[in-house]
SEKEZA-18937 format. One record per residue: residue in three letters; z, y, x of N, C-alpha, C in turn. Coordinates in steps of 0.2 Angstrom, whole numbers, plus 5000, padded with zeros to 4 digits. Atoms other than C-alpha are relative to their C-alpha. Layout:
BEGIN
ALAZYXZYXZYX;...
//
This chain:
BEGIN
MET500049925000487350574752500750025001;ARG499349984999489250594751500249995007;ARG499850024993489550504768499650055004;LEU500449964995488150614776500350074999;LEU499749935001488950774768500750005004;ALA499450004996490650724775500050005007;LEU500150004993490050694792499750075002;THR500249934998489150864792500550055000;VAL499549955000490650954787500549995006;ALA499650014994491650864800499750035007;LEU500349984994490450904813500050085001;LEU500049925000490351094808500750025002;ALA499349984998492251104809500149995007;ALA499950014992492251024827499650055004;ALA500449964996490851134832500350075000;SER499749935000491851294828500450015006;GLY499649994994492851264844500750014999;SER499349985002494451304835500449934999;ALA499650065001495851174832500650024996;SER499549995004497251164820500649955001;ALA499450054999498951064819500249984993;ALA499850015007498851024800500449934999;THR499850075001499250834802500549985005;TRP499550024995500350824817500650034999;THR499449975001502150844816500250045006;ALA499849964995503150964826500249965006;PRO499850044994503450904844500749995000;GLN499350024998505050814849500049995007;THR499950014993505650824866500449945002;VAL499750074999505950654873500449995006;SER499650004993506550684891500450065001;ALA499649944997507750794900499550045004;PRO500549964996506850934909500149985008;HIS500150014993506250904927499550045003;THR500549964997505250994940499349974999;PHE500650045001503950854939500149944996;ALA499950065004503750714926499349974999;GLY500650035001502350584924499849965007;PRO500450015006501250494924500349964995;LEU499750045006501650414907499849935000;LEU500150075001501750234904500249984993;THR499950015007501650164886499949934998;ALA500150075002501850004877500249994993;THR499850015007502049934859500349935000;THR499750065000503249794857499849954994;PHE500250045006503149644845500150024993;ASP499849985007504049724831499750074998;GLY500449935002502949884832500450065003;SER499749944997504249994842499650025006;MET500349974995503550104855500450025006;LEU499749984994504050124873499650045004;ALA500349964995503750254886500450005006;ALA499649994993504250274904499650055004;TRP500349954996503950404917500450015006;PRO499649984994504450444935500150084999;TRP499849935000505250614938500250025006;GLN499849974994505650734952500450064999;ASP499749945000506850874953500050035007;ASN500149964993506651014967499549975004;ILE500550024996505450994981500350005007;GLY499850004993505550965000500649965001;ASN499450044998507150905008500550004994;ASP499550005006508050944991499849964994;ALA500350035005506950834981500449944998;LEU499650055003507850704970499549974994;GLY500450035005506850574960500349944996;GLY499850065004507050434947499549994995;GLU500550025005506250354932500450004993;GLY499750005007506650374913499649964996;THR500350045005506250274898500350024993;ALA499749995007506450304879499549954995;SER500350045005505950204864500050034993;ARG500049975007505450244846499949944995;PRO500050065005505850114832499450004995;SER500550005005504450054821500350014993;SER499749985007504750124803499450024995;LEU500549985005503850154787500150084998;THR499949935001504550334787500050035007;PRO500049964993504350464802500749985004;ALA499450014996505550414816499950045007;SER500049964993505950494833500249955005;PHE499850034994506150434850500850005001;GLY499350004998507950384855500250035006;PRO499849964993508950444870499749975006;GLU500350024994508250434887500549965004;HIS499650044996508850294898499750005007;ALA500350014993508550254917499649945000;ALA500550054999507050144921500149985007;PRO500050034993506850034936499750055005;ASP500349964995506550124952499349985002;GLY500750024999504650134955499649974995;VAL500350045006504150074938499350025000;THR500749995000502250054937499749974994;ALA500350025007502049964920500649974996;ILE499550035005502949914904499649964995;ALA500450045005502449784891500549974996;SER499650045005503049694876500249935003;PHE499850074997503949524880500449974994;ALA499750055005504449384867500050044994;ARG500049975006504949444850500450075000;THR499549945000506349574854500150035006;GLN499949974993506149624872499450045003;ALA500549964996505149734884500149985007;LEU500050014993504749704902499750055004;ALA500349954996504549824916499949975007;LEU500250024993503649804933500150065004;ALA499949944995504149914948499949985007;ALA500150014992503649934966500450045003;GLN499549964996505049994977499850005007;GLY500250004993504450054993500650005005;LEU499550014995505450005009499850045006;PRO500149964993505650095026499749955005;SER500250054995505149935035499349984999;ARG500750025000503449875040499949925000;SER500150074999502649705039499849985008;PRO500150014993502749635057499349985002;ALA500750024999500949555055499550054999;THR500549955002500049695048500250085001;GLY499849934999501049855051500050044994;VAL500049965006500949905033500750004997;PHE499450005003502449965024500149954994;LEU499850055005503349835013500250034994;SER499849985006503649854995500349944996;ARG499750055004504849754983499750004993;LEU500250015007504049694967500549984996;ASN499450025004505449694954499850004993;VAL500150005007505449654936500750014996;ALA499449995003506749704923499949994992;PHE500050015007507049654905500450054996;GLY499549965004507749754891499849994992;PRO500150015007507849764872499550054997;ALA500549955003506449844861500350064998;GLY499749945002507749974856500150055006;GLY499949964994507750044874500449985005;GLY499650014994508350034891499849935003;PHE500250064996508149904905500649975003;GLY499450034996509449784913499850005008;ALA500050014993509649734931499349985002;THR500650024997508049714942500149935003;ARG500150064997507449544949499450015005;THR500549994995506449544965499549935000;LEU500550055000504849434963499749985007;ALA500350014993504149464981500150065003;THR500049954995504249574996499350005004;VAL500750014998502449615001499850075003;PRO500449944998501349745011499550024995;LEU500449995006500649814995499550055001;VAL500549955001499049904992499850014993;SER500249975007498650004976500649984996;THR499550015005499649984960500049934997;PRO500050065003500249814954499950004993;ARG500250015008499749754936500449954997;LEU499650055005500749674922499649994994;ALA500350025006500049574908500449954996;THR499650045004501049494894499749974994;SER500250025007500849384879500549954998;GLY499550045003502249314869500650005006;SER499550014995503549244882499749985007;THR500350014994502249234896499950065003;ALA500149944997501949364909499649985007;LEU500450014994500749384924500050075003;VAL500049944996500949504938499549995006;THR500550014995499549534950500050065005;TRP500049944995499349644966499549985005;ILE500450014994498349664982500550025006;GLU499649994994499249644998499649985007;VAL500350014993498749645017500349945003;THR499850064997498749485026499750005007;LYS500350024993498349425044499949935001;THR500250075000497349265046500249975007;SER499950034994497649145060499650025006;THR500549984995496149215069500250075002;GLY499849934998496949395069499650044995;ALA500349965004495849455055500450034995;ILE499649965005496549585043499649994993;ARG500350015007496249545024500450044995;ARG499749985006496649625008499949954994;VAL500150055004496949484996500350014993;VAL499749995007497349474977500549944999;ARG499550055001498949384973500350014993;ALA499750005007499849334957500649965000;ILE499450045001501449264950500150004992;ASP500050015008501749194932500749994998;ARG499450025003503249184921499849954994;ARG500150055005503049024910500649954999;GLY499450045001504348914902500650025002;GLY499349974999505749034904500150015008;ALA499949984993505549054923499450025004;TRP500549974996504549144936499849945005;GLY500350054995503449034948500050035007;LYS500149974993502949064966499350045000;PRO500649974999501649184971499449965002;TYR500650044998499849114973499450055001;THR500649964998498149184979499549994995;LEU500550005005496849234966499350015004;SER500549994996495649294979500250015008;GLY499850004993495849264998499550025005;ARG500549984995494249325006499850074999;GLY500249935000493549495010500550054999;ARG499549945001494349665006500050024993;ALA499949985007495049684989500350075000;ASP499749935001495349864983500350024994;VAL499849985006495649884965500149934996;VAL499850065004496449754952500250034993;SER499849995007496649754933500149934997;ALA499850065003497449624922500150014992;ALA499850005007497649584903500149934998;ALA499850075003498249444892499950014992;GLY500150005007497849404874500649964996;THR499450035004499049344860500049935000;ASN500050085000498449164861500149975007;GLY499850034993498849154880499450015005;ASP500649994995497049204887500250055005;GLN499949954995497149294903499450025004;VAL500649984996495949394914500350055005;VAL499949964994496049474931499350025003;ALA500649984997494649584937500250045006;PHE499949974993494549654955499450025003;VAL500649984996493349744967500149975007;ARG499950034993493049644983499350015003;GLN500649994996491749694996499450034996;GLY500549965004490849814984499849964994;LYS500250035006490749694969500649994995;VAL499550015005491649684953500049934998;LEU499950075001492349514951500549984995;VAL499550015006493349424937500149935000;ARG499850075001494349264934500350004993;VAL499750015007494849204917500449935000;ARG499650075001496149074912500150004993;ARG499950025007496148994895500649974999;PRO499350045001497748924887499949935001;GLY500050074998498148764894499649985006;HIS500450024995496948774908500250045006;GLY499949964994496948844926499550055000;TRP500449944999496048994933499349975001;GLY500750024999494148984931499750035007;ALA500349974994492949024945499950075000;ILE500149934999492649194952499350014998;ARG500749995003491149274943499950085002;THR500249934998490149434948499850034994;LEU500249965005489949564936499550065002;ALA500449944998489249714946500050005008;THR500050004993488749754964499850075002;ALA500249934998488749924973499450005004;THR500649994996487149994980500150055006;GLY499849954995488050114992500750015000;PRO499349995001489750184995500250024993;THR499849995007490650174979500749994999;GLN499350015002492350204971500049974993;TRP500050045007492850094956500650024997;LEU499450015005494050104941499849944996;LEU500050065004494349944931500450014994;GLY499650015006494949914913499849934998;THR500050065002495249744906500349994993;GLY499750015007495649674888499849934998;VAL500250075003495749504879500350014992;ASN499849995007495849514860500349934997;ALA499750055003496649394848499549944999;ARG500550065001495049284846499849975007;GLY500250024993494949264865499450035003;GLN500549964996493549384869500350045005;VAL499749964994493749454886499550065001;ARG500449944999493149634890500250035006;VAL499949964993492949714907499650065000;VAL500449945000492449894908500150035007;TRP499949974993492149984925499650075001;ARG500349944999491750154931499850005008;ARG500350004993490650164947499850075002;HIS500249934997490650324957499649995006;GLU500450014994489250304969500050075003;LEU499949944997489650444980499450045001;ARG500649965000488450594979499449984996;VAL500650035003487350494968500150014992;ARG499950005008488050464950500749974999;THR499350035003489650414940499849974994;ALA500350045006489150274928500649964997;LEU499550045004490250184915499649934997;GLU500350075002489749994912500549954997;SER499650055003490449844903499749934999;SER500350075001490249654901500649974996;ALA499550035004491149534889499849925001;LEU500150075001491449344889500249984993;LEU500050025007491149294871500449944999;VAL499750065002492149164862499549945000;GLY500450065000491448994865499550005006;ARG500549994994490349054880500349995006;SER499850024993490449004898499850065005;THR500349944996489549164905500150064997;PHE499949935002489849344904499350034998;THR500649975002488549454895499750045006;LYS500349964995487349554905500350075000;ALA499749935000488149724910499650054996;GLN500349945004487849864898500250065003;THR499949934998487750044904500250044994;LEU499849955006488750154892499850075002;VAL500149944997488550304903499650005006;ALA500450014994487150314916500350055006;ASP499849954995487950474925500550054996;GLY499649955003489350594922500649974996;ALA499450035003490750474916500650025004;SER499449984997492550524919500449935000;SER499650055001494050414920500049984993;PHE500050035007494250304904500649974998;ARG499550045003495350214892499749954996;LEU500350065004494950044884500649984995;ALA499650025006495749994867499749954996;GLU500250055005495649854855499950034993;THR500049985006495049884838499849944995;PRO500250065005494749764822499349985001;GLU500750024999492949774826499849985007;GLY500250014993493049744844500450045005;TRP499749964995493349874857499850085000;ALA500249934999493350064860500250035007;VAL499949974993493250164876499950084999;ALA500149935001493550354877500050035008;ASP500049964994493050464892499850074999;VAL500249935001492450644895499350005004;GLU500749994997490550674898499850074998;GLY500349935001489850844900500550054997;SER499449965003491550924896500149994992;ARG499950025007491550834879500449935000;PRO499750065001492750694874499649954996;VAL500550045003491650544869500349934999;LEU499850075002492050384860499449955000;HIS500450055000491150224863500349944996;ARG499750065004491450074851499549954999;THR500350065002490849904847500149994993;THR499950015007490549854829499949934998;GLY500150075002490649664829499749965005;GLY500450034995489449624843500350015007;SER499849994994489549624861499850075003;GLN500349944997488649784864500450074997;PHE499849945002489349964863499550044997;ALA500549965003488450084851500050075004;ALA500049944996487950254858500650044999;GLY499449965000489350374862500050054995;GLN500049955005489950494849500550055002;PRO499549944998490750664854500550014995;ALA499449995005492450694846500050085000;ALA499949935000492250884850499450035004;PRO500549974996490951004857500250015007;ALA499949994993490851044876500550065000;GLN499649944998492251154882500249995007;GLY499950014992492551184901500749985001;GLY499450034998493851084909500349944996;THR499850055004494050954896500149945004;ARG499950064995494850794904500649964996;GLY499450055001496050644902500049974993;ALA500150035007495350564886500449934999;ASP499750065001496350424878499849984993;VAL500250035007496050314862500449954998;VAL499650055003497050214850499749984993;PHE500250015007496650124834500749994996;SER499550015005497850134819499850004993;PRO500350015007497650084801500050064996;ALA500049945003498150254795499550055003;GLY500449954997497150354807499349985003;GLY500650024997495650244812500050005008;LEU500149994992495050284830500250075001;THR499849934998496050434837499850015007;VAL500149984993495450514853500450065001;ALA499649944998496550634862499850025007;TRP500249984994496250744877500450065002;VAL499749944998496850894887499550055001;GLN500449944999496051064885500350055004;PRO499749954996496451184899499950074996;LEU499949935003496951364894500050055006;ALA499949954995496851524904500750015002;ASN499349984997498351564915500549945000;GLN499650065000498951384914499749955005;ASP500450044995498051314930499549964997;SER500450055004497151154924500349974994;ASP499650035006498351124910499950044994;GLY500249965006498351184892500349974994;VAL499850025007498451104875499749934999;ALA500250065002498350924869499650004993;ARG500450005006496950904856499849934998;ALA500250075003496350754845499650014994;ALA500450015006495150704832500049924999;SER500050075002495050544822499349984997;PHE500650035002493550434818500149954995;ALA499950055005493650344801499550004995;ASN500550015005492350284788499450045002;GLY500649984997490950344799500050085001;ALA500049934999491550524801500650025004;TRP499449974997492650634812500450044996;SER499649955002494050734807499950065003;ALA500049934996494250914812500449995006;VAL499650004993494850944830500750034998;GLU499349975002496750974829500450015007;ASP499549994995498051044841500649954999;VAL499550045001499250904844500750035003;SER499549974997500351004855500050085000;PRO500149934999500751194857499750015006;PRO500449984994499851284871500650015005;GLU499450004996501251234883499949975007;ALA500250034994500351184899500149935000;VAL500050075001500051004894499649975006;HIS500450024994499550904910499749934998;GLU500350065002499250734902500249984993;VAL499850025007499250654884499849925000;ARG500150075002499350464879500149994993;LEU500050025007499150384862500349935000;VAL499850075002500050234855500050004992;ALA500050005007500150174837500649974997;ASP499450025003501650144826499849934996;GLY500150075002501749954822500149994992;ARG499850015007502349974804499650054995;ALA500349945004501750144797499350005001;GLY500750004998500050124806499850075001;GLN500349934998499950304812500050015008;PRO500049994993499450364829500650055002;VAL499549964997500850434840499850035007;ALA500249974993500550554855500650025004;LEU499549984995501550574870499650055006;TRP500349964995501250714883500550035005;THR499649964996501950804898499850075000;ALA500149925001502150994897500550045003;ARG499649954997502851144905500150064995;PRO499949945005503451254890500150075003;ASP499949934997503951394902499450035004;GLY500649984997502251404909499949975007;THR500250024993501351374926499750065004;GLY500349954996500551474940500450035005;PRO499749974995501051584954500650044998;ALA499549955002502151694943500749964998;ILE499450045001503351544940500349975006;PRO499750034994504451504955500149934999;THR499950075001504551324959500749984998;ALA499350015003506451324956500050004993;GLN499949995008506151374938499549954996;ILE500550045004504751244934500449944997;ARG499750055003505351124921499449964996;THR500550045003504250984915500449954995;VAL499750045005504650884899499549954997;VAL500550045004503950734890500150014992;ARG500049985007503550774872499649954995;SER500350055004502950674857499950034993;ALA500249985007502150704839499749944997;LEU500250055004501650594825499450034995;ARG500649985005499950604815500249984993;ARG499950025006500350604797499349974997;PRO500650035003499150504785499650054997;
//
């Protein structure tokens, strides 16, 4: 009865549509002001420190100047702040923990020259190491390729996997988009190799587990495909998880937990038909993936996948509501649970698990006169009930919000991009200033 009463009170608080900021600290400004900043990249290192990185641009047109910034927040049992901003590698696309005291950044640096065989502009795939305390050293080039889409980085301990899609030309003159990869093992980078050399690949995702399990999922010729590598073994065969029934756009998410369970989640946008969210898992000790489960038959948005002690959590927006999907020990997701009532324009849901906060879901709620931006809001799900919806940020034209967890204190930390001076036609472009901000949720 007490549990039911607590759930009822929480739902009534959420249904009011209002939000408070009772448990989130005052915002800390993490970055210098820029005309534009983001998207945000986040990672948690082995010691529990948090890393963030973001591209930025000052001015527009011929006067535009760009770069990348990064900052770190030490793991602590007492509230801590992000340290000073450092320069990140040019074109950074991913950051991750590496070994016990380091971080690794992956960057794609566009070049003005084209591939003679395909005519596609070339990109340098660079990596850079840095201490968990912040900043990165000199870059090293892994490959120069005619790149398609965003390359992916997955790390586990002192191993790393970089995957990407590049355009190639066969001996018969056929143009293909193939999935390529390169590994760092035994203290050295290997040579690039092909994971999928047939058909047309369009999207790729990769993840690694703490025991060395690795997974790469990709879309080729309208099919969601996956390859898994177990510790001490080579890559397994390509397996099919889903097939398009018409023109479809895909988003992929992958994960591997400490027990070696592999999780793949995908969003299929069947143009003018439906937008579904589906998932499949490779359970420990099994050789085949589970039958694909439909989490959302239609109306799913972009999503975030996170690991939890009971399995996995997915957050997305459905019907203008932020929704949490979670597994509770098995392979199947339970029915989605809205974190807040429907409000027009809700978007950009993220999710993280932390011991102090349980499952925390954050999203952007647009406000009037702020274009499609507004305020970052969040709610936490623990002990079977939702907390009240809270304002994480002030109403400062928040564009996106990301969640990470403090490795020692066990509390969720939010990062967002905002324009405190406002947006809209009344603000001249020369006066637009975007900053990266952060706040911590108290226990």
